Each structure stands twice: as structure tokens, then as C-alpha cells.
C-alpha positions in Angstrom: -30.0 23.6 -29.6 -27.3 25.1 -31.9 -25.5 22.7 -34.0 -21.9 23.0 -35.2 -20.6 20.4 -37.6 -16.9 20.0 -37.0 -15.3 19.1 -40.3 -11.6 18.4 -40.9 -10.4 21.8 -42.0 -7.3 22.1 -39.9 -4.1 21.8 -41.9 -2.5 19.7 -39.1 -4.7 16.8 -39.8 -4.4 14.6 -42.9 -6.9 12.5 -44.8 -6.7 8.9 -45.9 -8.0 7.6 -49.2 -11.0 6.2 -47.4 -12.0 9.7 -46.3 -11.0 9.3 -42.6 -8.9 11.8 -40.7 -5.6 11.1 -39.0 -4.6 13.3 -36.2 -0.8 13.0 -35.7 1.1 15.1 -33.3 4.7 15.7 -32.4 3.6 15.9 -28.8 3.9 12.4 -27.2 0.9 12.1 -24.8 -1.8 14.6 -24.1 -0.7 18.2 -24.2 -1.3 19.4 -20.6 -2.8 22.8 -20.1 -0.5 25.6 -19.1 -1.5 27.5 -15.9 -0.3 31.1 -16.5 0.7 33.4 -13.8 -0.9 36.8 -13.2 -0.2 38.9 -16.3 1.2 36.0 -18.3 4.0 33.5 -18.0 6.1 31.2 -20.0 5.6 27.9 -21.8 8.6 25.6 -21.9 8.3 23.9 -25.3 10.8 21.3 -24.2 8.0 19.9 -22.0 6.0 19.1 -25.2 8.5 18.5 -28.0 11.5 16.1 -27.9 13.4 18.2 -30.5 12.6 21.9 -30.4 14.9 22.5 -33.3 12.2 21.2 -35.5 9.8 23.9 -34.5 8.9 26.3 -37.3 7.0 29.0 -35.5 4.1 29.8 -33.2 0.7 30.8 -34.4 -0.5 34.3 -34.1 -3.2 35.2 -31.6 -5.3 38.3 -31.0 -6.0 37.2 -27.4 -2.5 37.6 -26.0 1.0 38.6 -26.9 3.5 35.8 -27.5 7.2 35.5 -28.5 9.3 32.5 -29.3 12.6 32.8 -27.5 15.6 30.8 -26.1 16.4 28.9 -29.3 12.7 28.0 -29.8 12.6 26.3 -26.4 10.3 28.8 -24.7 7.3 31.0 -25.4 6.7 34.1 -23.4 3.0 35.0 -23.0 1.6 38.3 -21.9 -2.1 38.4 -21.0 -4.4 41.4 -20.6 -7.9 42.2 -19.4 -9.4 41.1 -22.7 -7.7 37.7 -22.7 -10.3 35.0 -22.1 -9.8 32.5 -19.2 -9.1 29.8 -21.8 -7.1 30.3 -24.9 -4.7 28.3 -27.2 -1.1 28.2 -28.2 -0.4 26.8 -31.6 3.1 25.5 -32.4 4.0 24.7 -36.0 6.5 21.8 -36.3 7.6 20.8 -39.8 4.4 22.1 -41.3 2.0 20.5 -38.7 0.1 22.3 -36.1 0.2 21.2 -32.4 -2.1 22.9 -29.9 -1.7 23.5 -26.2 -4.5 24.9 -24.0 -3.7 28.0 -21.9 -5.4 29.0 -18.6 -5.4 32.6 -17.6 -4.6 33.2 -14.0 -7.5 33.9 -11.6 -5.4 35.2 -8.8 -6.2 38.3 -6.8 -4.2 40.3 -4.5 -4.7 39.9 -0.7 -3.1 41.4 2.4 -2.8 39.6 5.8 -2.6 42.2 8.5 -1.8 41.7 12.2 -2.7 44.7 14.4 0.0 45.8 16.8 -0.5 49.5 17.5 2.2 49.6 20.2 4.6 47.4 18.4 4.8 44.8 21.1 6.0 42.1 18.7 9.6 41.9 17.6 9.0 39.7 14.5 5.9 38.4 12.8 5.9 35.8 10.0 3.3 33.8 8.1 3.3 30.4 6.5 0.5 28.6 4.7 -0.6 26.9 1.5 0.2 30.0 -0.5 3.8 29.9 0.6 4.2 26.1 0.5 4.3 26.4 4.3 7.6 28.3 4.3 7.8 31.2 6.7 7.6 34.7 5.1 8.2 37.9 7.0 5.5 40.6 7.6 6.5 44.2 7.4 5.5 46.7 10.1 3.7 49.9 8.9 1.3 52.3 10.7 0.4 50.0 13.6 0.1 46.7 11.5 2.2 43.9 10.4 1.4 43.3 6.7 2.0 40.6 4.1 0.7 41.0 0.5 0.6 38.3 -2.1 -1.6 37.0 -4.9 -3.7 33.9 -4.4 -6.4 31.9 -6.3 -10.1 32.1 -5.3 -11.2 29.7 -2.6 -9.9 28.7 0.9 -6.3 28.8 2.0 -5.0 27.5 5.3 -2.2 29.4 7.1 -0.8 30.3 10.5 1.2 33.2 11.8 4.4 33.0 13.8 4.6 35.8 16.4 8.0 36.1 18.1 8.7 32.5 17.3 5.3 31.2 18.5 3.1 29.5 15.9 -0.6 30.2 16.2 -3.7 31.0 14.2 -4.1 34.6 13.0 -5.6 36.4 16.0 -7.5 38.8 13.7 -9.1 36.1 11.6 -12.1 34.2 13.2 -12.1 31.5 10.4 -10.3 28.4 11.6 -10.1 24.7 10.8 -8.6 21.6 12.5 -5.0 20.9 11.3 -5.5 17.2 12.0 -2.9 17.2 14.7 -4.9 18.6 17.6 -4.5 22.3 16.6 -6.1 24.7 14.3 -5.1 26.7 11.2 -6.6 30.0 10.1 -8.5 30.0 6.8 -8.2 32.8 4.3 -11.4 32.8 2.2 -11.3 34.5 -1.2 -14.7 34.8 -2.9 -15.3 32.6 -5.9 -17.4 32.9 -8.9 -18.3 29.2 -9.0 -22.0 29.8 -9.2 -21.5 31.9 -12.4 -19.1 29.6 -14.2 -20.0 27.3 -17.1 -20.7 23.7 -16.1 -20.4 21.4 -19.0 -22.2 18.0 -19.0 -22.4 15.6 -22.0 -25.7 14.6 -23.5 -27.1 12.6 -26.5 -24.2 10.5 -27.6 -24.2 8.8 -31.0 -21.4 7.0 -32.8 -20.2 10.3 -34.3 -21.6 13.2 -32.3 -22.5 14.4 -28.9 -24.0 17.4 -27.2 -22.8 19.6 -24.3 -25.0 21.7 -22.1 -24.2 24.3 -19.4 -26.3 25.8 -16.7 -24.5 29.1 -17.2 -23.8 30.7 -20.6 -20.3 30.5 -22.1 -18.6 32.9 -24.5 -15.8 30.6 -25.7 -15.7 26.9 -26.5 -12.6 24.9 -27.4 -12.8 21.4 -28.8 -9.5 19.4 -29.1 -9.2 16.1 -30.9 -5.9 14.6 -29.8 -3.5 17.6 -29.6 -5.3 19.7 -32.2 -7.7 22.5 -31.6 -10.3 21.1 -33.9 -12.9 23.8 -33.4 -12.9 27.1 -31.5 -16.1 29.2 -31.1 -15.5 32.7 -29.8 -17.6 35.7 -29.0 -20.7 33.6 -28.2 -23.5 35.3 -26.5 -25.9 33.4 -24.3 -24.8 30.0 -25.6 -25.7 27.2 -23.2 -25.6 24.1 -25.5 -23.9 22.8 -28.6 -23.9 19.7 -30.7 -20.5 18.5 -31.9 -20.0 16.2 -34.8 -16.7 14.4 -34.8 -14.5 13.6 -37.8 -14.1 10.2 -39.2 -11.1 8.5 -37.6 -10.6 4.8 -38.5 -6.9 4.1 -38.1 -6.2 5.4 -34.6 -7.0 3.0 -31.8 -7.4 5.6 -29.1 -8.0 9.3 -29.4 -9.0 11.7 -26.7 -11.5 14.5 -27.2 -11.3 17.5 -24.7 -13.6 20.4 -24.3 -13.1 23.7 -22.4 -15.5 26.6 -22.1 -15.2 30.0 -20.5 -17.1 33.2 -19.8 -16.2 36.5 -18.2 -16.2 34.9 -14.7 -13.7 32.1 -15.5 -13.3 28.7 -17.1 -15.6 25.7 -17.0 -14.9 22.2 -15.9 -13.1 20.2 -18.7 -14.7 17.4 -20.6 -12.8 14.2 -21.6 -14.1 11.7 -24.0 -12.2 8.6 -25.2 -12.7 7.4 -28.8 -11.9 4.0 -30.2 -11.2 4.3 -33.9 -13.1 7.5 -34.0 -16.2 6.2 -32.2 -17.3 7.5 -28.8 -16.6 4.9 -26.0 -19.7 4.4 -24.0 -19.0 1.0 -22.4 -16.1 0.0 -20.1 -15.5 -3.2 -22.2 -13.7 -0.9 -24.7 -11.2 0.3 -22.2 -7.9 -1.4 -21.3 -5.2 -1.1 -18.7 -3.3 1.5 -20.8 -6.3 3.9 -20.4 -4.9 5.4 -17.2 -8.2 6.9 -16.1 -9.5 3.4 -15.6 -6.8 2.4 -13.1 -7.5 1.2 -9.6 -4.2 0.9 -7.8 -3.0 -1.3 -5.0 0.2 -0.5 -3.0 2.0 -3.2 -1.2 5.3 -3.4 0.8 7.0 -6.4 -0.7 8.6 -7.5 2.6 5.2 -7.3 4.4 2.9 -9.0 1.9 3.6 -12.7 1.3 6.7 -14.9 1.9 6.6 -17.0 -1.2 10.2 -18.3 -1.1 11.6 -19.3 2.3 15.1 -19.8 0.9 15.6 -16.0 0.6 14.1 -15.2 4.0 16.5 -13.9 6.6 16.6 -11.1 9.1 19.4 -8.7 9.7 21.4 -10.4 12.5 21.7 -7.4 14.9 20.2 -7.4 18.4 19.8 -3.6 18.2 16.9 -4.0 15.8 13.5 -4.6 17.3 11.4 -7.2 15.4 9.0 -4.6 14.1 11.9 -3.0 12.2 13.5 -6.1 10.8 12.7 -8.2 7.7 9.5 -10.3 7.8 10.2 -12.3 4.6 7.8 -11.1 2.0 9.2 -11.3 -1.5 8.4 -11.1 -5.2 7.5 -14.8 -5.3 4.8 -14.1 -2.8 3.4 -11.3 -5.0 3.6 -13.6 -8.0 1.7 -16.3 -6.1 -1.1 -13.9 -5.2 -1.3 -12.7 -8.9 -1.7 -16.3 -10.0 -4.2 -17.0 -7.3 -6.3 -14.1 -8.6 -6.2 -12.0 -5.4 -5.9 -8.7 -7.2 -8.3 -9.5 -10.1 -10.9 -10.8 -7.6 -10.6 -7.5 -5.8 -11.0 -5.6 -9.1 -7.5 -4.1 -9.0 -5.8 -3.5 -12.4 -2.6 -1.7 -11.2 -0.2 -3.1 -8.6 2.4 -0.7 -7.2 5.4 -2.4 -5.6 7.6 -0.8 -3.0 11.3 -0.5 -4.0 13.0 -3.8 -4.8 16.6 -2.6 -5.3 19.4 -4.0 -3.1 19.4 -2.4 0.4 22.2 -2.6 3.0 22.8 -5.6 5.3 23.4 -3.7 8.5 21.4 -1.7 11.1 21.0 2.0 10.8 19.2 5.0 12.3 17.8 5.2 15.8 14.5 5.4 17.5 14.8 6.3 21.2 11.9 4.7 23.0 12.1 1.8 22.9 15.6 2.1 21.6 16.1 0.4 18.2 17.8 0.6 14.9 16.3 -0.3 11.6 16.9 -2.7 8.7 16.3 -1.8 5.1 13.2 -4.0 4.8 11.2 -1.2 3.2 13.6 -0.8 0.3 14.1 3.0 0.5 17.9 2.8 1.3 19.4 1.7 -2.1 23.0 0.5 -2.3 22.3 -0.3 -6.0 19.9 1.5 -8.3 19.5 -1.5 -10.8 20.1 -4.7 -8.8 17.2 -6.6 -7.2 17.6 -7.2 -3.5 18.4 -10.9 -3.1 15.9 -11.1 -0.2 13.1 -10.2 -2.6 14.1 -12.4 -5.6 15.9 -12.0 -8.8 15.5 -11.0 -12.5 13.8 -14.2 -13.4 11.0 -14.1 -10.8 10.4 -10.3 -11.5 10.0 -10.9 -15.2 7.6 -13.7 -14.5 5.7 -11.6 -12.1 5.2 -8.8 -14.8 4.3 -11.3 -17.5 1.7 -13.0 -15.3 0.3 -9.7 -14.3 0.0 -8.6 -18.0 -1.8 -11.9 -18.8 -4.5 -10.8 -16.3 -4.6 -7.2 -17.6 -2.7 -5.9 -14.5 -0.3 -3.0 -14.7 2.8 -3.2 -12.6 4.5 0.0 -11.5 7.6 0.2 -9.4 8.7 2.5 -6.6 11.9 4.3 -7.7 14.2 6.1 -5.3 16.3 8.8 -6.9 16.6 11.5 -4.3 19.1 9.7 -2.1 21.3 6.7 -1.8 22.6 4.8 1.2 26.2 5.7 2.2 27.3 2.2 1.0 26.1 2.9 -2.5 29.1 2.6 -5.0 28.0 5.9 -6.6 28.4 7.8 -3.3 31.7 6.1 -2.5 33.1 7.0 -5.9 31.7 10.5 -6.0 31.0 11.9 -2.5 30.9 15.3 -4.1 27.8 14.3 -6.0 25.9 14.6 -2.7 24.6 17.8 -1.1 26.3 19.1 2.1 25.3 17.5 5.3 25.9 20.7 7.2 24.5 24.1 6.5 26.7 27.3 6.5 25.7 28.0 10.1 27.1 24.7 11.2 23.7 23.0 11.8 22.9 19.6 10.4 20.8 19.7 7.2 18.5 16.7 8.0 14.7 16.6 7.8 14.5 20.3 6.6 11.7 19.3 4.4 10.5 22.8 3.3 13.2 25.3 4.1 16.0 23.3 2.4 13.8 20.8 0.4 16.3 20.4 -2.5 19.3 19.7 -0.3 18.2 18.2 3.0 19.2 14.7 4.0 16.6 12.2 5.3 19.2 10.8 7.8 23.0 11.0 8.3 23.5 7.7 6.5 21.4 8.7 3.5 23.2 11.3 1.3 20.9 13.4 -0.8 22.1 13.6 -4.4 22.9 17.0 -5.9 20.7 17.2 -9.0 22.1 20.6 -9.8 25.0 18.6 -11.3 24.3 17.4 -14.8 26.3 14.2 -14.3 24.1 13.2 -11.4 20.9 13.8 -13.5 22.3 11.7 -16.3 23.4 8.8 -14.1 20.2 8.6 -12.1 17.8 9.0 -15.0 19.7 6.3 -16.9 19.3 4.0 -13.9 15.5 4.7 -13.8 15.0 4.1 -17.5 16.8 0.7 -17.1 13.7 -0.5 -15.2 11.3 0.2 -18.1 13.7 -0.9 -20.9 15.0 -4.2 -19.3 11.6 -5.0 -17.8 8.1 -4.4 -19.3 7.0 -2.2 -16.4 4.1 0.1 -16.8 5.3 3.0 -14.8 6.9 4.4 -11.7 5.9 5.8 -8.3 8.6 8.3 -7.5 9.8 8.8 -4.0 10.5 12.3 -2.5 9.5 14.1 -5.7 9.6 17.6 -4.3 13.2 17.2 -3.0 14.5 16.8 -6.6 15.1 19.5 -9.1 12.7 19.8 -12.0 15.5 19.1 -14.5 15.7 15.5 -13.3 12.0 14.9 -14.0 12.2 16.5 -17.4 15.3 14.5 -18.4 13.8 11.3 -17.2 10.5 11.7 -19.0 12.3 12.7 -22.2 14.4 9.6 -22.1 11.4 7.4 -21.3 9.6 8.8 -24.4 12.6 8.3 -26.6 13.4 4.8 -25.5 10.0 3.2 -24.7 7.1 3.1 -27.1 4.4 1.8 -24.7 2.4 4.1 -22.3 4.3 4.7 -19.1 2.4 6.2 -16.0 4.5 8.2 -13.6 3.1 9.4 -10.2 5.1 11.3 -7.6 5.0 11.9 -3.9 5.0 15.5 -2.7 3.7 16.9 0.6 3.0 20.6 0.1 0.8 23.2 -1.4 -1.3 22.4 -4.5 0.8 24.8 -6.5 4.0 23.0 -5.5 2.5 19.7 -6.3 1.2 20.8 -9.7 4.5 22.3 -10.7 5.8 18.7 -11.3 2.8 17.7 -13.4 2.7 18.2 -17.1 3.4 16.5 -20.4 7.2 16.8 -20.0 7.4 15.6 -16.4 4.9 13.5 -14.3 1.4 12.3 -15.1 0.3 12.9 -11.5 1.1 13.0 -7.8 -0.7 11.7 -4.7 -3.1 14.2 -3.3 -2.2 14.3 0.4 -4.1 17.5 1.0 -7.4 15.8 -0.1 -6.4 12.7 1.9 -5.9 14.8 5.1 -9.4 16.4 4.6 -11.0 13.0 3.9 -9.4 11.4 7.0 -10.9 14.2 9.1 -14.2 14.1 7.4 -14.8 10.3 7.7 -13.0 9.6 11.0 -14.2 12.7 13.0 -18.0 12.9 13.7 -17.8 16.7 14.2 -15.9 17.5 11.0 -18.3 19.2 8.5 -18.5 17.7 5.0 -18.4 21.1 3.5 -14.7 21.2 4.2 -14.2 18.0 2.3 -16.2 19.3 -0.6 -14.0 22.5 -0.6 -10.9 20.3 -0.7 -12.3 18.2 -3.5 -13.2 21.3 -5.6 -9.7 22.7 -4.9 -8.2 19.5 -6.3 -10.3 19.8 -9.4 -9.4 23.5 -9.8 -5.7 22.8 -9.5 -5.3 19.5 -11.3 -8.2 19.4 -13.7 -11.6 17.6 -13.6 -10.1 14.5 -15.2 -6.7 14.4 -13.5 -4.7 11.3 -12.8 -3.9 12.2 -9.2 -3.6 9.3 -6.6 -6.4 9.2 -4.0 -5.1 7.1 -1.2 -6.7 5.1 1.6 -3.5 5.3 3.6 0.3 4.9 3.1 3.4 3.8 4.8 4.1 7.1 6.5 0.8 7.6 8.3 -1.1 5.8 11.0 -3.8 3.6 9.7 -7.1 5.4 9.0 -9.2 2.8 10.8 -7.2 3.4 14.0 -8.0 7.1 13.9 -11.6 6.3 13.2 -11.9 3.9 16.1 -10.2 6.4 18.5 -7.4 4.0 19.3 -4.9 6.6 17.8 -5.6 10.2 18.6 -5.1 13.0 16.1 -3.2 15.1 18.7 -0.7 12.4 19.7 2.6 11.2 18.1 1.3 8.3 16.1 4.7 6.8 15.6 5.4 6.8 19.3 2.0 5.2 19.8 2.9 2.4 17.5 6.1 1.7 19.4 5.1 2.0 23.0 1.6 0.4 23.2 -0.5 -2.2 21.5 -3.2 -0.6 19.4 -6.4 -2.5 19.3 -9.9 -2.1 17.9 -12.2 -0.4 20.5 -15.0 0.7 18.1 -16.0 -1.6 15.2 -18.0 1.3 13.6 -14.6 2.3 12.3 -15.0 -0.4 9.6 -18.0 1.5 8.3 -16.0 4.7 8.3 -13.2 3.1 6.4 -15.8 1.8 3.9 -17.0 5.4 3.4 -13.4 6.6 2.8 -12.9 3.9 0.2 -16.3 4.8 -1.4 -15.2 8.4 -1.6 -11.9 7.6 -3.3 -13.6 5.2 -5.7 -16.2 7.6 -6.8 -14.3 10.9 -7.3 -11.9 11.8 -10.2 -8.4 10.5 -10.0 -6.8 7.1 -9.4 -8.0 5.3 -6.3 -5.1 3.7 -4.4 -5.7 1.0 -1.7 -2.9 0.6 0.8 -2.4 -3.1 1.4 -4.6 -4.2 4.3 -7.0 -1.3 3.9 -9.3 -3.6 2.0 -10.1 -5.4 5.3 -9.0 -2.8 7.9 -5.5 -3.4 9.1 -5.0 -1.5 12.3 -1.9 0.4 13.6 0.0 3.6 14.5 2.6 5.1 12.2 5.7 3.4 10.8 6.4 0.5 11.4 3.1 -0.3 13.1 1.3 0.5 9.9 3.4 -2.0 8.0 2.2 -5.2 9.6 2.4 -8.5 7.7 -0.6 -8.9 5.4 -3.0 -11.6 6.6 -5.8 -13.4 4.7 -7.6 -15.2 7.5 -10.2 -12.5 8.1 -12.7 -12.0 11.0 -16.4 -11.2 10.4 -15.9 -7.4 10.3 -12.8 -7.7 8.0 -14.7 -10.0 5.6 -17.6 -7.6 5.4 -15.4 -4.6 4.7 -13.4 -6.5 2.1 -16.7 -7.5 0.3 -17.8 -3.8 0.4 -14.4 -2.7 -1.1 -14.7 -5.4 -3.8 -18.2 -4.2 -4.7 -17.0 -0.6 -4.9 -14.0 -1.4 -7.0 -16.1 -3.3 -9.5 -18.7 -0.6 -9.5 -16.1 1.9 -10.5 -14.5 -0.4 -13.1 -17.9 -0.9 -14.7 -18.9 2.7 -14.8 -17.9 5.2 -17.5 -19.4 8.0 -15.3 -17.1 7.2 -12.4 -14.0 7.2 -14.7 -14.7 9.9 -17.3 -17.8 11.8 -16.0 -18.3 15.4 -14.9 -18.3 16.0 -11.1 -20.8 18.1 -9.1 -21.3 18.3 -5.3 -25.1 18.4 -4.8 -25.0 18.8 -1.1 -22.3 19.2 1.6 -23.1 20.0 5.2 -22.4 18.7 8.7 -23.5 15.1 8.1 -24.5 14.6 4.4 -22.3 14.6 1.3 -23.9 14.0 -2.1 -21.7 13.8 -5.3 -23.0 13.3 -8.8 -20.9 12.1 -11.8 -22.3 12.1 -15.3 -21.0 10.7 -18.6 -23.6 11.2 -21.4 -26.8 9.3 -20.2 -25.0 7.5 -17.4 -25.3 9.1 -14.0 -23.6 7.9 -10.7 -24.7 9.5 -7.5 -23.0 8.6 -4.1 -24.5 9.7 -0.8 -22.6 9.7 2.5 -24.4 9.9 5.8 -22.4 10.1 9.0 -25.2 11.3 11.3 -26.9 9.1 13.9 -30.1 9.0 11.9 -31.0 7.4 8.6 -31.2 9.8 5.6 -33.5 9.4 2.7 -32.5 10.4 -0.9 -34.9 9.8 -3.7 -36.6 6.9 -1.8 -33.2 5.4 -0.9 -32.5 5.0 2.8 -28.9 5.5 3.8 -28.3 4.4 7.4 -26.0 6.0 9.9 -22.2 5.9 9.2 -23.0 4.5 5.7 -23.1 5.4 2.0 -25.0 4.4 -1.1 -23.9 4.5 -4.7 -26.8 4.8 -7.3 -26.0 4.1 -10.9 -28.5 4.9 -13.6 -28.4 4.9 -17.4 
């Protein structure tokens, strides 16, 4: 094994009198890698530095061409054939170096072609993951309708629209279920996965560690904090290195990152937390501000526990059916459960609360069958952006809730709604011009146009979407958001409707949070769309993460549908790692308030090809197949053993049943039957296994097997190995003398 001693030679670091090294950075938080486009791209330095006027220059590189432009706010990068798949951008700020990893694009050009020799079709369009599901026109030429674009290696789902009819590509035999009773075409671009470096960590000591790769790498980058501490280039045949870390005594937490590459692409990334310069090998050294250690629990405040009967009241309107009215849950109820130890007993360390701002008193909206209007019980119709809804409590109880949570090492994050306000909101009444137009130029109503008009569409006619192209709107709504983390000791936000808001809002909000709040703040967004769209909101200057609905869709199919091949789930998992990183902070959900309950799909009581919302309104959904509890346990096991932040939707710890909204928002209950108790015990065991395993929080990830019925995933952090085996066949499966029964799983932890 080759040994490279990494000594503190970089000018950016400084030495204390005791010989230790201090790695200080002008970048607040970890410098996220930049995913360059084909041929290069741009790096917005405002995403990394609060004051770009303090930038001196950028470092020279022989791997790419770079120029600092736009008042030092941007760097233009041009890559070439000789540019490695991983490189580095150094930014000098007041004499100190700050380093940002760069990823060269792996995209290749493809053409989708629909034969039509006699030109029978009038118009052909395509939409898919590579277009964020927006329709793009094909051009007719020499007997074919063609569309050319650049895409990453891997699988990409899409459909074609021929003369207005949506269908799979008739010239592509590769299809997959779309989860709604239909099929999508799958575009497969060959990958070099088998030839890429695969880094795993070995032989830890207090001050050094080794990495090994099955395939050789030519470049190795080692970052300590936001500094490129060592870079080895032009390596030939290297498959292992030993790395000796510097002495760091005065920094409580430092993160070490490794990236390698060869001529086929980049490796997985390695992430190692240090405590005062020493490698963390036990979970006892982690705390709730180590975001990779989070296990999240999402609850709808109104549907959890009614702790204060004095603030319980329904909207007095007979047009609202009971399912769509207030049930009485409140902040006092959440506080009571915190004190009771419900969350800590479950192993949860992060509680996400639905919005608690004041909502309107009246009835709004319409559902036709059975006919009903709705109340604002869910909290997503704000008439104030800073006042707590009196049905939920007040400032006093909320502050007590947060304080009690922190005593028990629980984070509290709050759902914040910025995209829209209710028409009764004083901001809209005073500034109706601060909203986007309800009607499009052609006279049609601009409601629920989620993709084609995603930055302007209204959710409903009484919910004006704010126009974040106006600077005054950005300032007003970001100040309102920052209020919640300055006046309350909150630990972060879940942001509603992220993709419907311009990027400038997120950049402004995150900058204000970093300027005004010293403690770590975790921000996770909600975006339905392609991985590229989702990733466009994630970096040092915007959000930490978003929820991975694409992976959730694949996992629902994989664990609820006996005929769904695990290889598709493995592909979705690998795609998530490729797009968001091997140690991302994305949310992996068991369910949410906008989907039918997983367990009801798994039991067959809700069908994938039916309207799940209509089902929840028009019939009573029961439990016809108790094997669904085992399937939900497997889904929970998957989320709790892969990279990312597991998020349990309230009731999924015991198997709450239901169709879509509002049937998936039943009142929480704690008097469990036998099957519910068994599932809850399994979930408790899984959560605690994750919380007690460094491999499940910081380890490398490798799929050992993925076929029709068997999925095996291995995580490794130094000498600790976690292996999880899923079996959904009708027969037992044996893995290394461990028997995994039908519709079951087993987690094996070794050190």
C-alpha cells in the first residue's frame, strides 16, 4: 500500500502554538460540488461567499480554463477532453484559500426517433425526466420525427405525445410501470459503472485511515473542511492509499471528504466526521447537529394529539364534511408526547411540524363527490406568515415545545409556506400586484399548471401565488421566514412548493439565515420533478436537500407490487447517488400528506390505477391483506439503511391506512392492535439500528444483488459493515447462513 503523509502545507490553514492546524473558511457550511454542464458552465460565488467583494482572485488551473466575471460574483469554466471528471476551483479571499469541488459532465448526445414514412402524424412531442416532464416538439425529417438532446448515463423514463395522445414510444420496447396503471418508455444509456473507482475506508486510527478501490484511479482529492488538503494526479494503477490527517485540536467538528476519478468517470465520495481532529468511529460522538444522523418524523399538528381542549373548534360551516374540518390536534399535544418520550422511544431525533401560521376561518375550495368544501386544518393557507394559529397554540407553548425537544436532543423543523398566501392575507390585500396573474394570455385559468407554468401557477383561485420576480416580494417573504429561526430556536425548515419559487428567493433566504443565525440550520425542500430540477435547488447557497419522490415512487412499486423487479429500485437508488452524492441529505419518505398510504397500496385496498383521492372520499378503505404490514416494514427498512434522511410520516410506524388527502390524514391513534404493535416494534428496532451504526450514516453504499425478488445492499464505514437483505419471494432465502423468510428482511451488522 502506498502511503502519503498529508502535512499542513496549504497557505489557507494556520497553525496554533501547540502545533495544531486550524482550518478556517469564508464558506459557511460544506462547499457543495458544482455539477458542470457539457463543455463547462458557471460557478455562482454568491452561493458560497456572503460578501464577494472580499474575493481576491481565483487559483490557476491546468485542467480547465476559468475566468472571474460579473463583479467577482461568478466564475466561467470551460472544460475539455483532458479535463478530469473531478477537479477543483480555488478561490482566494483576503489571503485565504477556499476550495470547491468541480464535477465534469458525463452527458452524451442521444436522439429519439419516431418512424413515420408517410407522415401520418400531424404533431409529435416528447416529455420525460430529461425535460422535467415538459412537452418538447420533435422535428420531421426524412421519414422520422426526431428529438436530440444530451443526457447522463443510466435510465431515463419518458413518453411521446402523438397528435395529442400520450403513449409509450412505439419504437422502444423498453418500458416500466408509471405507478398509475400505465407504462413509460425507458431510455437506456450505457454506463461505465463497472470501471469506475469504488472507494471504501479501511484501517482507521486516531490520526490516519486508508482507502481502497476495486478499480484503479488516476486522481485523488482530499478535502479537510473546505480546503483541498492534498491532490494526487497522474496516478497510474493506484488502488489504495493511506492518508495521515493533520493535528486539529480546536475545532469541534471537521468533515473530511475524498473524491477519486479515472478516465471512465468519478468515484463515490467518502465522508468522514472528525471530533477535534480525531476520526469519529462511534455514534456516541455524534449529536443532533450532525445532520447525517437525523431520523425525521413528520406530523400534521391538527391530526396528532389534542392537548388543549380550550382551543379546539371546527369551522362552523355545513358545507365542510367532517374529514375536511379541524380535529383538534395542537402544539400542546405535540409537547405532551415529547415529554412522554414518544419520539425518543421511537428513536426519532428530528420532528417536522406542519405549518402553524394562522389560517382562515371560513370554508374554501370544492370537491365534487361527495360535495364538500375544506377548512385550513392542514396549515397551508396562511393569512399571516408570522402569527401562530390560535387553534394550535401560542408563542409560549411553541417555545416550551422547542425547549423540551432540545432537552431530549430532538431537532424541531417547521413547515414554511412562501409560494402562496390565502386571499385574506394582509400582504395580498395591500399589494394585489405582488401576485402572479390568475389568467394566462389566452384567457385560460392558470391553476394547477405544475410544470408548464410552474413559477406562476396558482394552487386554487383563493390562493394567490406570489411573484418572486419582484425584489420586494423576495425581501418580505424571506424576512418572514427568518423570523421563525431568530425569534424561536428552530433547527430548520421544510419548504413547501419549492420548485414553484424562483431560485433568487432561496439564495436570499439562505444568505439571511447565515448572516443572522449562528447555529446549524437544516433546510429541505419539496419538489416533484426530474433529478436535475430537484438538484438545481441544492447547494451551499440554497437548500441542504429535497425529498426524493422519484426514489419513493420506485420503492412503493418495489415493496407493494410482487411483480416489480428489484433491479428497477436499485437503478433508482444509484441514480439518486449519482445526482445528489453518496452522502446526501435528501429525505427518504415512508409516505406524505399528498399520497395514499403505502400500506393500502400494499394490501390491495387502493389500486395503483385508480384515483386514490376519490377512493378516500367515496368508500371505506379497510385492511384485506395483513401481509401489507410486512411490506411496510420492508419499505421502512429500505429508507433506514440507505443514504439520506429517513422520514416517517405519522402513523406509518404502525400502519395507518387510507386513500389520498384527507383519508391519509386520519387522527393519530396510540391504542394499537397486534399487527400494528408488531410493526411499530420493528420500526423502533430499525431506527435504533440506524442511530447506532456509523456504517448506516456515513458508510459507502454498494448493491450486491438486485433481481426479481432479492435485494442486497452493503454499507461500510472502516471496519463496520452493515448488510441488509430483502426477500419478497414466496420462499425463504439464505444469505451467509441467515434465513430471510418471505416478504421479509434482515439487517446484519458486523465490526
